C-alpha positions as CSV (number, residue, x, y, z in Angstrom):
1,M,-22.5,-10.6,-3.2
2,D,-26.3,-11.0,-3.1
3,K,-28.3,-9.0,-6.0
4,A,-29.6,-6.3,-3.2
5,R,-25.9,-4.6,-2.7
6,L,-23.8,-3.9,-4.9
7,V,-19.8,-3.6,-5.6
8,L,-18.4,-0.7,-7.8
9,K,-14.7,-0.9,-9.3
10,L,-13.8,2.3,-10.5
11,D,-11.8,2.2,-14.0
12,S,-9.0,4.6,-15.0
13,V,-9.6,8.3,-15.0
14,V,-7.0,9.5,-17.6
15,V,-6.6,13.6,-18.5
16,A,-4.9,14.6,-21.5
17,P,-1.0,15.6,-20.1
18,P,-1.0,19.4,-21.1
19,L,-4.9,19.5,-18.4
20,R,-3.0,17.5,-15.5
21,R,-2.5,18.8,-12.0
22,R,-5.6,21.3,-12.3
23,G,-7.8,18.5,-9.7
24,L,-10.3,18.1,-13.0
25,A,-10.1,14.1,-12.4
26,G,-10.7,14.4,-8.9
27,V,-14.0,16.5,-9.8
28,L,-15.3,14.1,-12.1
29,V,-14.2,11.1,-9.8
30,A,-15.8,13.2,-6.7
31,R,-19.0,13.9,-8.3
32,G,-19.6,10.4,-9.9
33,F,-19.4,8.5,-6.4
34,A,-21.5,11.2,-5.1
35,D,-24.6,10.9,-8.0
36,L,-24.3,7.0,-7.2
37,V,-24.4,6.7,-3.7
38,S,-27.1,9.7,-3.3
39,G,-29.5,8.4,-5.7
40,G,-30.4,5.3,-2.9
41,V,-32.1,3.1,-5.5
42,R,-28.3,0.8,-5.7
43,N,-27.5,-0.1,-2.7
44,I,-23.5,0.5,-3.6
45,V,-21.4,-1.2,-0.3
46,R,-18.1,-0.8,-1.8
47,V,-16.2,1.1,-4.3
48,Y,-12.9,-0.8,-5.3
49,A,-9.6,1.2,-7.7
50,H,-6.8,-0.1,-9.4
51,S,-4.0,2.7,-7.7
52,V,-0.6,2.2,-9.3
53,H,-0.1,5.9,-9.4
54,P,0.4,8.3,-6.2
55,A,-1.8,10.8,-7.7
56,T,-4.8,8.2,-7.8
57,V,-3.6,7.3,-4.9
58,L,-3.7,10.8,-3.0
59,L,-7.2,11.7,-4.9
60,L,-9.0,8.3,-3.1
61,R,-6.6,8.9,0.0
62,R,-9.4,12.1,0.2
63,L,-12.7,10.4,0.1
64,G,-11.5,8.2,2.4
65,F,-10.2,5.1,0.4
66,H,-7.7,2.8,2.2
67,D,-4.5,3.2,1.1
68,P,-3.2,0.2,-1.6
69,Q,-1.5,-2.9,-0.4
70,V,1.9,-3.0,-0.4
71,V,2.3,-6.3,-1.8
72,G,-0.1,-7.8,-4.4
73,A,-2.6,-6.1,-6.3
74,P,-2.5,-2.1,-6.1
75,I,-5.9,-1.6,-5.2
76,S,-7.9,1.3,-2.8
77,D,-11.3,0.3,-1.5
78,V,-13.9,2.1,0.2
79,S,-16.4,0.5,2.5
80,I,-19.8,2.1,2.4
81,E,-22.2,0.3,4.3
82,A,-25.0,1.6,6.0
83,E,-22.5,3.5,8.9
84,N,-20.4,5.0,6.2
85,R,-22.4,6.1,4.1
86,E,-23.9,9.7,4.8
87,A,-19.4,10.0,6.1
88,F,-18.4,9.2,2.4
89,L,-21.1,10.9,0.8
90,R,-20.0,13.9,2.6
91,A,-16.3,13.5,1.6
92,C,-17.1,13.8,-1.7
93,E,-19.0,16.8,-1.5
94,S,-17.0,18.5,0.3
95,R,-14.0,17.4,-2.7
96,F,-16.0,18.3,-5.0
97,R,-17.4,21.8,-3.7
98,D,-13.8,22.6,-2.7
99,Q,-12.2,21.9,-5.9
100,M,-14.8,24.1,-8.3
101,N,-14.4,26.8,-6.0
102,R,-11.0,26.4,-6.7
103,M,-11.5,26.1,-10.3
104,R,-13.7,29.4,-10.2
105,L,-11.0,31.3,-8.1
106,Q,-8.3,30.2,-11.3
107,C,-11.1,31.7,-13.7
108,E,-11.6,34.7,-11.6
109,F,-7.5,35.8,-12.0
110,C,-7.7,34.6,-15.4
111,R,-10.8,36.6,-15.8
112,K,-8.7,40.0,-14.5
113,G,-5.6,39.4,-15.9
114,D,-4.1,38.3,-12.2
115,R,-0.5,36.5,-12.2
116,R,-1.4,34.2,-9.9
117,A,-3.6,33.0,-12.5
118,R,-3.4,29.0,-13.6
119,P,-6.4,28.4,-16.3
120,W,-7.3,24.8,-15.9
121,C,-9.3,25.3,-19.7
122,T,-6.7,25.3,-21.7
123,P,-3.7,23.3,-21.7
124,R,-0.3,24.3,-20.4
125,G,1.5,26.8,-22.5
126,E,-1.8,28.3,-24.2
127,A,-3.5,31.7,-24.1
128,P,-7.5,31.1,-22.6
129,T,-9.6,32.5,-24.7
130,G,-12.2,35.0,-23.8
131,G,-15.5,34.2,-22.5
132,Q,-15.0,31.4,-19.9
133,E,-17.1,31.2,-16.7
């Protein structure tokens, strides 16, 4: 590829087992992509990611990545050439915003002792400590 256009590869994003299924990886990936793409300094035109785990495939699908091939290497990708750049950025920003709103709601539930609370800030089975924001 020419030096003016860049391709990224997302390596593994690993969340400690007690903190999984709370949206933390999605927040990090969406925010990271949004920051990289919105800067305008880098001309990123494609992003690749290994997509072995179903949660990874779902996370990437929500951002507009293609599903991995049925045979061969399990690679997902998204093209963010000029015509797709804004749509990709909107998807990342929207995903980040939605997940952060869910996390804030969980903080409110937790602070109020609501039975619907699923604190994302503590490992499963542990009581949250006071002073969360």
